[in-house]
N, C-alpha and C positions, 0 to 999 in steps of 0.2 A: 680712561681707557685703565682695563688691568693691565701690569708685566708682570715678570718674573724675570730676576737674570744674576748672573753671577758672573764676573766677565774671566777672575782672576783663576775660580776652581770649576767654573761649569756650573751646566746642571744635572740631576741626577734621573731616572728615568723615574722614581718615586718624587720630586720634586715636580714632574711636569704634570703627570698624575693627578696629584692633589691641587695644582694652581688648575688643569682644568675642572675637578670635580665640583671648585667653584661655580665655574664658567659654564656650566652643563644647568646649576640648579637655577641661575638666574636665566635662561634660555629655556627653562619648560619642557615639557612633552609637543616635540614634531611628529606627523601623521609620514607625511615625505620631502624628504631634503636634496639641496644642490651641495656638494661637496668639489670645486674648484678649486685644481692641487696643479706646482706643478711639474713640466714634465721631465722625461730621463737622464737630460741633460745636465739638469739642477743637483750638487751634492749639499742636502741637507737634515733636517730628522722630522720628516711628513712624515716617516714609518714608527715614531715614537709618537704622535699627535692623530693617527688615525685609527689605529685599535681600540685606542681611549673613546673614540671618538661612536664608532662602529657601537662597542661594548655598552656604553650610556643608554645609544640610541635605541637598543636591540628591548635593555631592560624597562623601556618609558611606550614599548608596543609601537617604535615605527616601523610605514609598510614598507617604504621606497628609500635607498639611500643610493640615488647616481653620481657616481665621480667624471666631472669632465676634467681631462687634461690639455691646461691652458700652455701650448706647443707652438703660437704662432705661424710659425712654416717650416719647424721640426718635422720629422719623419714622425711618422703615426707609432703609438706603442703597444706590442705586442701583450694578450692577457698574464703574460707570467709581469713582462715588465712594470705591468700593474698593480700585482700582488706583489712584487721587489719593492716597488716604490711605495706602496699605502700600508708595504707591513702586515698585509693580510696573509695567513695559510691558506685562503679557499675563501668561494664568495658562494652564498646560498641566492636565492629565488629572488630577495630585495634587494643584490646589489646590481646594478649595471655600471659597465665601462665606456663611458664615450672619448673619444681624438677629438678636439676638434679641428676641424679641416677649413682653412680657412679658406679654401678654392670651391670649398661646396655651397653655391648659390640657392641649395632649396636646407639647408642647416644657417643661413644666413637672414637677417631682418635687415634695411636701414630706416633710422629713427628717426635722423635729422644730418645737422654738418657745426662743423666748424665754421665762424664764419671768414670770408677770405682776411679781410680786415685784421681779424688778431693773429693769423700766419703771416701776412705781411710784416707786422709786427715785431712776431716771435723771430723771424727769418730776417732781420734786417731789407728788407726787400725783395729777398731774393727767392723766394715763395709767394707768389699771389693768388693762389684759389684756395679754395676751400676745400675741406678735408670731409669726406664722407665719413660718418658713423652708420658702420655697420659692425653687427655683433653679433654672434652665437642668439639663436634664439630662442634656445635653452633655458636659458637665463628669465625668461618671459612664462615662464611654465607657471602651474598651479602649485611653488611650493608654499611648505612653511614657511622653510630657513635656508640661507643662503648661506654655506661656512666660504672663505675665500682663502685657502692658505699658500700664504709667499712666503721667498727669501729674499731678506736685503743683502748683496755685496755692490762694491762698485760697477758701474755700470757705462753704458760706452754711451749711452742713446738716452739713456734717461738718468744720469748720475748717480743713482744707486736703485737697483733693481728693488720689487716684491711695492705693494701696499694698492693704487689706480692701475697701477702697470698691469699686473695680471687681468684688467678685464681689457685696456685700450695701451695697447694691441694686444695683446696676450689671449684672447677669442674675441680677433678682430677678424673684418674684412678683409679682402686682398689690397681694398684702395687704401682703405687705414694702416694696414704696416706699412705700404711703398713709399706712401707720402708723409705719412709720420717718422719711420728712419730719413728718408731724402731730408725732412726739416732739420732732423736732428742735424744730419752731416753740414748740414751749412752755415747753422749755429757751431759747429767744432769739436770734432769728436775731445780734444786737447782739453779745451770751457767744461766740457760737460762732464767728465768719465769723475768723480770723485767729488764733487758737487751735489748738492741737500737740496738745493734751491735753484734753478733753471732755466732756461727760454724752452725746452722742450719738455720738462715736466714740467709745464704749467698750460703746455697743448697736450698734456698726457690729462691733467686737471679736469682745463673741459672738456674736452670731450668723456670723462668717463662722469660727470655732472648730471651730461644729458640722459646720460647710462641710467645715472640713478634718479633720475625724474622718472621715470618710466617705468620701476620697476618694482611693484607691487608688496614687498614681501620683507620682513628684517634680513639685513645682512650682514656678517660678521667678516670683522680682517683679521688671521690668526695671521700676524706676521715673524719669521723664524729670525734668530740671527746664532749662526754655527761655527767653529774653525774646524779645523783638519790635524785629528793630532795620527801617532802611526797606528794603533788599533779602532780608528773612526773617527765619526761625526764629534762634536763635542758641544754641546745646545749652552748657548751662555745666555741666550734671551729670549722671550715672549713676549709679544705685544699685542692684545686683546680689544677694541674697543668696535665701533656698531655704526653703518652707513654711512655715507659720503663725509662727513667732519673728522667723523671718525679714522677713518682708513689715511687720512691725510697725518692724522696725530701717532699711527702710530707707525706712519711713514717715518717721520719726521723720529720720534724714538730712537726709531732699528737703523736709521740709518746716521744717528750719532752713536753709535754702539757699533756698529758696522767702521765706522772710521778709526775704533779703536782698536780694533782686530783685524781690520784687513788691506791696511795700508805699510808698507814696508818705505824704513829709509834707508838711502843710503847717504856717500858722503861726495859721492863726482858723478860725472856722469858715466856710463857705460860703454867700453868698445867694442862687447861681445859678449851678446846671452844665449844661452839654451832653454831656452821653454821646453821642458818634458814635460806632453799632453795627454793628461790622464785617459782613460778607455773610453769614459762617458764619451769625448767629444770626440766621435767617428765620423768626420767630415770634417777638411778645411772650415766650412762655415762657421763651423763651433770653437773650432782647434785655431780661426783668428784673433781668439781672446788673448792669447798670446804674446800678439803684435797690441791689440788695445790697451794692454794693462801699461805697456812702457811710454806709454805716450801723454806723459803729464811735459809740461815744458823741462828742457837740461837732461832729460833724464837719462836718453842714448846720443851719446856723443856723435856731432855728423859723422858723414860719411862710416858710422859702427854697424854692425850687424846681431839681426835677430835671427837665432836659427831654427824655428818649429821640428823640433824631434819628435817624431811620431809616427813608428814603422809602422804601426797598425792601419793609418788612413789610405785608403783606395782610392779616392773620388773628393770634389771639393764640395757637390752637394748630392745628396742620394734622391733629390728630384731632376731626372734627364734634363728637363728644359727649360730648368735655374741655370745646370751643370753644364749644358754648353750657352746658354748666357753668360758666363764667367769664363769659360773657353776664350770664347769672342771678342770679349771685350779686354780683356786680362785687367790687372793691377798698375793701377796709375795714381794719380794726387790727381787731389779736387778740383781746382784746373783742368787740367786735362782731360779729366770725364763729364765735366762741365761744357767744353767744348764740341767731346765728341758727342753730347746728348743731342746738339743743336742739328744737327742732321742726322740724326739717329733715336727719333719721337717714340718709335712703340717700344724700348729699353727699358724694365721693370728696375725702379729706381730703387725701389730695396736692394737687389744685385749691385748696381752703380753705389749703394752705397758703404753693400760690404766690402767693395774691392777700394773703394778710400780709405776706408779702414782699415785694412788691412796693408799698405802699400806705404799710407802714414805719411805727414804732411811734404809738400815738397813747392817746386816751383813748375812751370810751363809759359813757357817760349809761345804764343798761337805764332808768328810769324813763321820760326825756323824751325816750331816744330821737336825740340830739345826741351828735354824733362828733367829735371834733379833732384831726385827722392832725398832724404836727409834721413835716411838709413836703408840697406840692403835686406830685405826679408827673402830669407832661404826655407825651403823646405829641405828635412830630413824625413822622408817619410813613404810612404809608399808606389805614392806618382812619378812617375818614370822621369830621367833627367829633360828629356826632350821635349812635354808637356807643359814641364816648368818652368820650361827658357820660353815656349810661346807665350808665356803669361805675363812676363815680363819677373818672374820669380828667381831665386838663386837652387841651385839644385849641392843636396851631400845626401853621398850613399849612408844612413843611416848606420851603417858599423864602421863608419872608419869614425864616429862621434864619442870621445871618452872622456869621461869628467875629471878625471884629474888634469886634461890638458884646462881646464878654465878655471883651476884655484890660482890664480894668479889677477895681480891689481887690473882692472877694467874688464875683466872678465867676470862671467857667471854663471852658473849654472841652476834652475831653480828648479826644486823636486817636483810640486805638485802645480804643472804649465799651466797660463791663465786663470789663476785664482784668486793674486792680490795684486794689489794694486802698488803700483813703484813711484816716489816723488824723492824729488830731494831735499834733504836735511835742510829748510829754513835759515 
């Protein structure tokens, strides 16, 4: 593994360029390359890496540079969003942009499955079916090289994002995305988030192992870690390695760095928190990170409130079918949703995982139908009050939210909502 890092001062553009120049000398010339990269919802420094890559490739005579957005179930990116994300001023006839479409069966191929015994083991017996390994078939095209650029931050379904997650479930099919996220919920968000090694990450590794057995070209991991300052993104680490074991090494190293820069520690449980959600999270599906990042045990006081402050958000999901399903199910704790699924077997389990994760931990009495959530989630968004209440969430008019009201003990206003994981000081 090769890496460059500076947590204290960050990395300059010239630091990154010089580091990458050595990497490209090792790679050598290629004619056709696929670059898999994060989508519009990720704040990172992909735009500082890609221009250097494309410059080096042009100089070495590359004839085709394909970009695949690893968006999971997120909406498609426009060409303008691709250019902005990748730091490109335009594209020539060698460059093509591809949105991963998780539900486009023509763009997918199934190469095997994760055996049910492993799934059962990793979910303590709560999920007993195999997980099919369905993946975007572009990665099996006749490329000379694949580079997967990923960013690493604490993540609710994988411990930390980055690394092999960009393949499984990042460019996977609907069954993978549904069953993986459901498996992660069964393991438990508070247990997973901020842990480098966990049962959900074991499932990612196993699925990716089968994928890498089928890939017939070199695959490089470019794993990024960055913080955010008022003047933009500050890179603090870049880790590069190759092939399956190399991806695991870069994940371990990047996660270690992320744990030092992406975790905020508090002295006592919080009674009320405002998560000010950035513009890149434009639906509740992604803004829900404002709840996820406060679910380490003890961070939220029992009966506390998380306010998702995002006046720009108008809907739960841009996909109409998923949006309808969320409105139908509502936001409830895991035990409640598990009972619901017993008689509603056709529900998308990725949606079920999302509503559980946003609502947070709680209890549900099957005999009485009484649910008690550990904390309350309130939306201060562009979604009407009646809709919020219909799905079991609180409502606040965004205009009524004043930052100065949260400058007292037990209250907190978080400017970069959903970006940092909060934990109690040990």
